PLY file of the C-alpha trace (Angstrom):
ply
format ascii 1.0
element vertex 521
property float x
property float y
property float z
element edge 520
property int vertex1
property int vertex2
end_header
141.15 153.49 124.37
138.65 153.79 121.61
140.74 152.15 118.92
141.40 149.11 121.36
137.58 148.63 121.87
137.10 148.79 118.18
139.70 146.23 117.65
138.14 143.91 120.24
134.61 144.48 118.40
136.33 143.32 115.00
138.21 140.58 116.53
134.95 138.97 117.76
132.46 140.35 114.82
132.47 137.05 113.02
131.56 135.10 116.22
128.74 137.42 117.13
127.39 137.11 113.65
127.16 133.39 113.84
125.69 133.65 117.17
123.25 135.94 115.93
122.40 133.51 113.07
121.83 130.80 115.39
119.58 132.74 117.60
117.44 134.23 114.70
117.22 131.05 112.96
115.97 129.25 116.24
113.57 131.97 117.21
112.00 131.88 113.63
111.83 127.89 113.62
110.19 127.93 117.10
107.72 130.67 116.26
106.23 128.59 113.60
106.26 125.37 115.55
103.08 124.11 116.93
102.32 125.87 120.29
100.64 122.73 121.66
100.24 119.07 120.59
97.52 118.72 118.18
95.81 115.89 116.04
97.47 116.16 112.84
94.79 114.26 110.65
91.74 115.23 108.80
89.01 112.59 108.56
85.20 111.95 107.73
82.95 109.49 108.92
82.19 106.73 106.20
85.43 107.59 104.04
88.61 105.68 103.95
91.63 106.47 106.08
93.95 108.17 104.01
97.04 108.31 105.99
99.45 105.54 107.32
98.48 103.22 109.98
97.70 104.94 113.15
98.91 103.79 116.60
97.85 105.16 119.82
100.61 107.79 120.92
99.58 107.44 124.42
97.04 105.47 126.46
93.66 107.11 126.74
89.98 106.15 127.57
87.50 105.95 124.78
84.75 108.66 124.96
81.30 107.44 124.35
79.36 109.17 121.87
76.36 111.75 122.74
73.75 109.37 121.45
75.46 106.32 123.47
75.37 108.58 126.72
71.81 109.78 125.80
70.66 106.13 125.30
72.07 105.29 128.69
70.40 108.16 130.24
67.12 107.27 128.66
67.43 103.49 129.70
67.85 104.68 133.40
64.95 106.93 133.10
62.73 104.26 131.76
63.98 101.43 134.11
64.55 103.01 137.39
61.96 102.17 139.66
59.26 104.78 140.70
58.65 105.37 144.19
55.23 105.78 145.69
54.09 106.87 149.22
51.25 104.94 150.70
48.14 106.78 152.26
47.23 104.61 155.17
44.16 106.61 156.15
42.47 106.82 152.80
40.19 103.80 153.59
38.75 105.74 156.52
38.26 108.71 154.34
36.32 106.88 151.87
34.15 104.95 154.38
33.06 108.06 155.98
32.00 109.40 152.53
29.94 106.30 151.71
28.43 106.25 155.21
27.22 109.81 154.86
25.86 109.27 151.35
24.02 106.18 152.62
22.50 108.01 155.56
21.27 110.67 153.32
19.16 107.96 151.27
18.12 105.93 153.99
14.96 106.75 155.95
15.09 107.77 159.80
12.74 104.77 160.61
15.60 102.23 159.70
16.95 100.77 163.01
20.55 101.65 164.04
21.36 97.95 164.19
20.37 97.42 160.52
22.36 100.80 159.63
25.38 99.41 161.33
25.05 96.11 159.47
25.14 98.02 156.17
28.07 100.04 157.29
30.00 96.95 158.11
29.37 95.59 154.79
30.74 98.73 153.12
33.75 98.62 155.53
34.51 94.87 154.31
34.35 95.96 150.72
36.87 98.79 151.29
39.08 96.90 153.67
39.40 94.34 151.00
39.83 96.67 148.25
42.69 98.52 150.10
44.54 95.35 150.62
45.71 96.18 146.98
47.27 99.48 145.82
45.36 101.76 143.61
46.43 104.68 141.59
43.91 106.91 140.28
45.85 108.74 137.87
47.81 106.00 136.04
51.56 106.78 134.53
52.71 106.24 131.21
55.45 103.65 131.97
55.74 99.92 130.89
53.51 97.44 132.94
56.41 95.35 133.77
58.54 98.19 134.99
59.55 97.80 138.83
57.95 100.23 141.25
58.87 100.57 144.93
56.03 101.39 147.68
57.30 103.25 150.86
55.27 101.77 153.68
55.49 102.19 157.58
57.50 98.78 157.51
60.07 100.04 154.74
60.14 99.60 151.06
58.12 96.96 149.04
59.17 96.10 145.44
56.56 94.94 142.99
55.97 95.63 139.21
53.67 98.25 138.19
51.17 96.06 136.65
50.17 94.86 140.08
48.69 98.30 140.96
45.00 98.79 140.09
44.03 101.35 137.75
40.92 103.02 136.85
40.41 100.58 134.01
40.44 97.59 136.73
38.30 99.42 139.16
34.98 98.48 137.87
35.47 94.64 137.67
37.30 94.66 141.38
34.48 96.71 142.96
31.67 94.56 141.33
33.39 91.29 142.45
33.81 92.45 146.12
30.20 94.04 146.35
28.88 90.79 145.11
30.47 88.87 148.10
28.55 91.13 150.48
25.00 90.91 151.94
24.56 94.81 151.38
20.74 95.30 150.64
21.27 97.59 147.46
24.47 96.19 145.67
23.98 98.22 142.52
23.77 101.59 144.64
26.79 100.68 146.67
29.03 99.79 143.50
28.14 103.09 141.78
28.95 105.15 145.02
32.21 103.18 145.60
33.17 103.75 141.86
32.34 107.43 142.18
34.29 108.27 145.69
37.25 105.47 145.64
40.47 107.32 146.16
44.31 106.27 145.49
45.90 104.88 148.37
49.58 105.36 146.84
50.78 108.53 145.31
54.10 108.99 143.12
56.96 110.55 145.22
58.08 112.59 142.34
61.14 114.25 144.38
62.46 110.87 145.56
62.05 109.49 142.06
63.97 112.22 140.42
66.61 112.13 143.04
67.19 108.45 142.45
67.31 109.00 138.91
69.65 111.76 139.10
72.11 109.55 141.32
72.07 106.73 138.61
72.58 109.26 135.91
75.49 110.81 137.71
77.17 107.22 137.70
76.99 107.12 133.92
80.57 107.28 132.86
81.53 109.47 129.83
84.32 106.72 128.71
84.20 103.18 128.13
87.40 101.19 127.84
90.86 102.19 127.31
93.22 102.29 124.11
96.74 101.19 125.35
99.96 102.78 124.16
101.10 101.82 120.64
98.01 99.78 119.95
96.72 100.08 116.58
93.56 102.38 115.94
93.08 102.47 112.23
94.99 101.15 109.23
95.40 102.97 105.92
92.29 102.23 103.33
89.85 101.05 106.37
86.66 103.04 106.63
86.36 105.47 109.28
83.16 104.27 110.90
81.69 102.86 114.40
84.10 102.19 116.91
87.11 103.39 115.02
85.53 106.63 114.12
84.60 107.10 117.96
88.20 106.21 118.92
89.49 108.78 116.49
87.06 111.49 117.76
88.22 110.63 121.37
92.03 111.03 120.52
91.11 114.40 118.51
89.25 115.61 121.42
91.88 114.48 124.00
94.60 116.59 121.91
92.24 119.57 121.98
91.52 119.26 125.81
95.13 119.11 126.76
95.76 122.17 128.57
99.38 123.22 129.54
100.10 125.19 132.66
102.44 128.25 132.26
105.44 126.44 133.74
104.67 123.53 131.36
104.45 125.54 128.46
107.77 127.29 129.35
109.58 124.01 129.82
108.12 122.85 126.56
109.38 125.80 124.91
112.79 125.57 126.51
113.21 121.74 125.24
112.34 122.95 121.72
114.84 125.94 121.97
117.72 123.52 123.08
117.05 120.90 120.38
116.65 123.35 117.49
119.63 125.47 118.73
121.57 122.19 119.13
120.92 121.37 115.74
121.95 124.62 114.24
125.09 124.64 116.24
126.09 121.41 114.99
125.67 122.50 111.55
127.98 125.49 112.18
130.38 123.19 113.75
130.58 120.97 110.73
131.25 124.00 108.55
133.84 125.24 110.84
135.73 121.91 110.94
135.21 120.77 107.37
134.13 123.86 105.17
135.97 126.84 106.87
135.75 128.68 103.54
131.87 128.51 103.98
132.12 129.25 107.66
134.22 132.30 107.25
131.81 133.62 104.51
128.77 135.48 106.13
126.72 135.43 102.70
127.40 131.71 102.15
126.15 131.02 105.86
123.07 133.03 105.34
122.40 131.41 102.18
122.50 127.87 103.92
120.39 129.10 106.69
117.80 130.77 104.35
117.22 127.67 102.50
117.05 125.58 105.63
114.34 127.82 107.08
112.40 127.99 103.86
111.96 124.31 103.69
111.19 124.21 107.50
108.55 126.81 107.22
106.98 125.55 104.16
106.61 122.18 105.65
105.09 123.66 108.89
102.51 125.69 106.58
101.36 122.52 104.89
101.30 120.40 108.13
99.01 123.25 109.43
96.71 123.37 106.60
96.44 119.54 105.71
99.27 117.14 106.79
98.00 114.72 104.15
100.06 116.91 101.54
103.28 116.90 103.70
105.08 114.78 100.99
104.18 117.40 98.24
106.79 119.65 99.87
110.08 119.31 97.82
112.27 118.79 100.72
114.96 117.19 98.67
115.51 120.57 96.69
117.50 121.62 99.74
120.45 119.21 98.97
119.90 119.55 95.25
120.62 123.48 95.52
123.42 123.17 98.16
125.19 120.48 96.06
124.78 123.02 93.04
126.75 125.99 94.91
129.00 123.92 97.35
129.44 120.20 97.46
127.58 117.03 98.24
128.82 116.70 101.81
127.37 120.17 102.89
124.08 119.30 101.02
123.49 116.05 102.78
124.58 117.20 106.32
122.25 120.08 105.96
119.45 117.96 104.46
119.64 115.41 107.42
119.57 118.11 110.20
116.69 119.73 108.47
114.84 116.44 108.50
115.61 115.86 112.21
113.95 119.11 113.06
110.72 118.63 110.94
110.41 114.98 112.31
109.07 116.56 115.63
105.95 118.35 113.87
105.00 116.02 111.01
102.71 112.96 111.51
104.49 109.45 111.63
107.80 111.28 112.00
109.83 108.08 111.90
108.50 107.08 108.44
109.09 110.74 107.27
112.38 110.79 108.59
113.47 107.30 106.67
111.89 108.47 103.43
113.43 111.93 103.41
116.91 110.79 104.37
116.85 108.02 101.63
115.61 110.42 99.02
118.26 113.02 100.10
121.05 110.24 99.85
120.00 109.56 96.33
119.82 113.24 95.47
123.49 113.60 96.73
124.49 110.44 94.75
123.01 111.57 91.58
124.90 113.39 88.83
126.35 116.53 89.93
125.92 118.09 86.49
122.27 119.22 87.03
122.98 122.13 84.33
122.26 119.24 81.95
118.58 118.92 81.47
118.76 115.06 81.05
120.81 114.78 84.31
118.18 116.80 86.40
115.13 114.89 84.97
117.08 111.55 85.82
117.81 112.93 89.34
114.27 113.75 89.97
112.78 110.43 88.44
115.19 108.53 91.01
113.96 110.64 93.78
110.42 109.90 93.10
110.99 106.19 92.42
112.78 105.95 95.90
109.86 108.03 97.45
107.08 105.68 95.96
109.09 102.40 96.75
109.96 103.35 100.17
106.47 104.35 101.04
105.16 100.82 99.41
107.43 99.12 101.59
106.23 100.85 104.72
102.69 100.30 103.63
103.39 96.52 103.11
105.05 96.34 106.47
102.11 98.20 108.48
99.40 96.34 106.57
100.95 92.85 106.16
99.87 93.33 102.63
99.24 95.39 99.83
95.62 95.24 99.60
93.90 98.81 99.71
96.98 100.35 98.57
96.02 103.81 97.22
97.60 104.92 94.01
96.43 108.64 94.50
99.47 108.50 97.08
101.84 108.29 94.13
100.56 111.57 92.87
101.92 113.52 95.88
105.48 112.12 95.27
104.95 113.09 91.51
103.87 116.62 92.32
106.90 116.83 94.79
109.08 115.74 91.77
107.53 118.63 89.59
108.11 121.03 92.40
111.70 120.24 92.37
112.06 121.31 88.64
112.01 124.99 90.05
115.66 124.37 91.06
116.81 126.00 87.86
114.97 129.57 88.45
115.98 129.34 92.10
119.50 128.90 91.30
119.53 131.89 89.06
117.70 133.98 91.68
119.95 132.83 94.52
123.11 133.87 92.49
121.70 137.38 92.04
120.56 137.51 95.55
123.53 136.25 97.42
126.37 136.86 95.07
127.10 132.87 94.61
128.01 131.13 91.39
126.80 127.71 90.19
127.44 125.36 87.55
124.69 126.62 85.65
126.31 130.04 85.34
129.87 128.37 84.74
128.18 126.57 81.71
126.71 130.00 80.40
130.28 131.71 80.88
132.20 128.77 79.14
130.18 129.46 76.16
132.62 130.46 73.34
129.65 132.07 71.50
129.23 134.50 74.45
129.65 138.23 73.77
132.86 138.78 75.69
134.70 135.73 74.44
133.47 136.64 70.83
134.94 139.95 71.24
138.27 138.53 72.40
138.31 136.18 69.57
137.66 138.97 67.02
140.39 141.45 68.59
143.06 139.03 69.73
142.27 135.58 67.96
145.92 134.13 69.19
145.01 135.04 72.71
141.61 133.49 72.20
143.05 130.21 70.90
145.64 130.27 73.82
142.92 130.54 76.49
141.07 127.61 74.82
144.25 125.50 75.17
144.81 126.57 78.70
141.13 125.81 79.42
141.23 122.30 78.08
144.44 121.59 79.93
142.98 123.04 83.27
139.78 121.29 82.79
141.57 117.81 82.37
143.90 118.62 85.37
140.86 119.45 87.65
139.19 116.26 86.52
142.47 114.08 87.57
142.37 115.50 91.10
138.47 115.55 91.53
138.41 119.25 91.49
135.77 121.64 89.87
136.51 121.16 86.35
133.90 123.68 85.15
135.26 126.48 87.39
138.85 125.65 86.05
137.66 125.83 82.39
135.81 129.09 83.01
138.95 130.70 84.72
141.41 129.63 82.07
138.96 130.88 79.25
138.96 134.59 80.87
142.52 134.70 82.30
143.73 136.91 79.70
140.54 138.85 78.93
142.51 141.99 79.85
144.33 141.85 76.77
141.65 143.11 74.64
142.67 146.60 75.97
145.90 146.53 73.96
144.98 143.76 71.39
147.28 145.26 68.67
150.45 144.09 70.79
149.23 140.48 71.22
148.51 138.08 68.39
0 1
1 2
2 3
3 4
4 5
5 6
6 7
7 8
8 9
9 10
10 11
11 12
12 13
13 14
14 15
15 16
16 17
17 18
18 19
19 20
20 21
21 22
22 23
23 24
24 25
25 26
26 27
27 28
28 29
29 30
30 31
31 32
32 33
33 34
34 35
35 36
36 37
37 38
38 39
39 40
40 41
41 42
42 43
43 44
44 45
45 46
46 47
47 48
48 49
49 50
50 51
51 52
52 53
53 54
54 55
55 56
56 57
57 58
58 59
59 60
60 61
61 62
62 63
63 64
64 65
65 66
66 67
67 68
68 69
69 70
70 71
71 72
72 73
73 74
74 75
75 76
76 77
77 78
78 79
79 80
80 81
81 82
82 83
83 84
84 85
85 86
86 87
87 88
88 89
89 90
90 91
91 92
92 93
93 94
94 95
95 96
96 97
97 98
98 99
99 100
100 101
101 102
102 103
103 104
104 105
105 106
106 107
107 108
108 109
109 110
110 111
111 112
112 113
113 114
114 115
115 116
116 117
117 118
118 119
119 120
120 121
121 122
122 123
123 124
124 125
125 126
126 127
127 128
128 129
129 130
130 131
131 132
132 133
133 134
134 135
135 136
136 137
137 138
138 139
139 140
140 141
141 142
142 143
143 144
144 145
145 146
146 147
147 148
148 149
149 150
150 151
151 152
152 153
153 154
154 155
155 156
156 157
157 158
158 159
159 160
160 161
161 162
162 163
163 164
164 165
165 166
166 167
167 168
168 169
169 170
170 171
171 172
172 173
173 174
174 175
175 176
176 177
177 178
178 179
179 180
180 181
181 182
182 183
183 184
184 185
185 186
186 187
187 188
188 189
189 190
190 191
191 192
192 193
193 194
194 195
195 196
196 197
197 198
198 199
199 200
200 201
201 202
202 203
203 204
204 205
205 206
206 207
207 208
208 209
209 210
210 211
211 212
212 213
213 214
214 215
215 216
216 217
217 218
218 219
219 220
220 221
221 222
222 223
223 224
224 225
225 226
226 227
227 228
228 229
229 230
230 231
231 232
232 233
233 234
234 235
235 236
236 237
237 238
238 239
239 240
240 241
241 242
242 243
243 244
244 245
245 246
246 247
247 248
248 249
249 250
250 251
251 252
252 253
253 254
254 255
255 256
256 257
257 258
258 259
259 260
260 261
261 262
262 263
263 264
264 265
265 266
266 267
267 268
268 269
269 270
270 271
271 272
272 273
273 274
274 275
275 276
276 277
277 278
278 279
279 280
280 281
281 282
282 283
283 284
284 285
285 286
286 287
287 288
288 289
289 290
290 291
291 292
292 293
293 294
294 295
295 296
296 297
297 298
298 299
299 300
300 301
301 302
302 303
303 304
304 305
305 306
306 307
307 308
308 309
309 310
310 311
311 312
312 313
313 314
314 315
315 316
316 317
317 318
318 319
319 320
320 321
321 322
322 323
323 324
324 325
325 326
326 327
327 328
328 329
329 330
330 331
331 332
332 333
333 334
334 335
335 336
336 337
337 338
338 339
339 340
340 341
341 342
342 343
343 344
344 345
345 346
346 347
347 348
348 349
349 350
350 351
351 352
352 353
353 354
354 355
355 356
356 357
357 358
358 359
359 360
360 361
361 362
362 363
363 364
364 365
365 366
366 367
367 368
368 369
369 370
370 371
371 372
372 373
373 374
374 375
375 376
376 377
377 378
378 379
379 380
380 381
381 382
382 383
383 384
384 385
385 386
386 387
387 388
388 389
389 390
390 391
391 392
392 393
393 394
394 395
395 396
396 397
397 398
398 399
399 400
400 401
401 402
402 403
403 404
404 405
405 406
406 407
407 408
408 409
409 410
410 411
411 412
412 413
413 414
414 415
415 416
416 417
417 418
418 419
419 420
420 421
421 422
422 423
423 424
424 425
425 426
426 427
427 428
428 429
429 430
430 431
431 432
432 433
433 434
434 435
435 436
436 437
437 438
438 439
439 440
440 441
441 442
442 443
443 444
444 445
445 446
446 447
447 448
448 449
449 450
450 451
451 452
452 453
453 454
454 455
455 456
456 457
457 458
458 459
459 460
460 461
461 462
462 463
463 464
464 465
465 466
466 467
467 468
468 469
469 470
470 471
471 472
472 473
473 474
474 475
475 476
476 477
477 478
478 479
479 480
480 481
481 482
482 483
483 484
484 485
485 486
486 487
487 488
488 489
489 490
490 491
491 492
492 493
493 494
494 495
495 496
496 497
497 498
498 499
499 500
500 501
501 502
502 503
503 504
504 505
505 506
506 507
507 508
508 509
509 510
510 511
511 512
512 513
513 514
514 515
515 516
516 517
517 518
518 519
519 520
């Protein structure tokens, strides 16, 4: 029973290992993916927009700046009418005060009829005065600002300058007193100036309530940016309206909150897409490269390089997406072509770019540039162990990057004005980073037990220690091996096989004869 279980386990061991590779690769990739949408650009007010032309990824309202909202609120506070309550009985109060003061200075011998006549003159002045509105404590507002007086009949609207203030009082009282037949006009004017009262008072509660109602109507947004509309083009200065729209888009990304169910579904979607991509890669290897599919070390090597590029690009995007083109993405097909063949390198490269297009800014442009550059990498000379070929390949890749990026700029801008040459430096840095392919190949050979053309070139050196020993101990065998190597190399070239591998195999096929070199010549 135990033997049967063990045989079943070993039967499905390879399948389980490959499933584990897909699951582990998917988990690692998803873990480093952005957990939510975020604005991928860095910008500063007054500086040029350094990225490609930005189009609205969705419709969103334009948020007003804090200064704009403050200006609106200040305008409302300054221009909202002030509300006043009228004091209808104030004239009776003032009349009584003036009457009493006049009685004090009037001798008892004065006839009541004469006293009543004087009181009538006082009442006339006050009645005439209080046909106007008088405010004893003026407000610091514009004279032309509208005000509303709340009377018994309703609300009366007028401008603030029509309300009498203390500065208007003397002229008004003096002119009214002159029209009377009061005996002592000077005394009456002085008493009235001293005792006159406001017949309107500011209703602060009502005024503040009206202002608060108006302020609450101030919208935090103005207008809408429609989907796919151009926000800012490369090279344009970030200022004014464009700066505010960028701020709004940035805040919109930051304000997006995902419910738990939304986050779960988003995560499920990413898992499906990434796992599907890795599964397609395995199916490709299963159908067209079974020697790689059946070798766990080679599978791990491919997925290790694929994940390295994904994680490196994700890291750069999280730090500053401006430098996303500095990442040497095309080093992936270059390495895979060195160890396997061009088809494996290109297929893996394309699938990697498809995954990266989810997280980089302007994914469509990134997708096109990297796929074209990857194709050029594959079409270039496979003999990268020759220094000239490596530099030519990298030069071609950089040239393709620059020309493709220039084409996108011309399409988006409708011209080349404003082209920033510093963008070229990013692609040059990318090319320089790709020069590390040689030390990487050496490291990978030691880590994964693989062999590349660089190692084959070293092994084919007839001055190597082992071949030199063969030449010294069994010179006939050595020359025989050289002849076989030349024949094998020519035959391999004729059938498009690996000529370098055939040559090395032929050079070393009789290496064991050194053990009994005396019987060989």
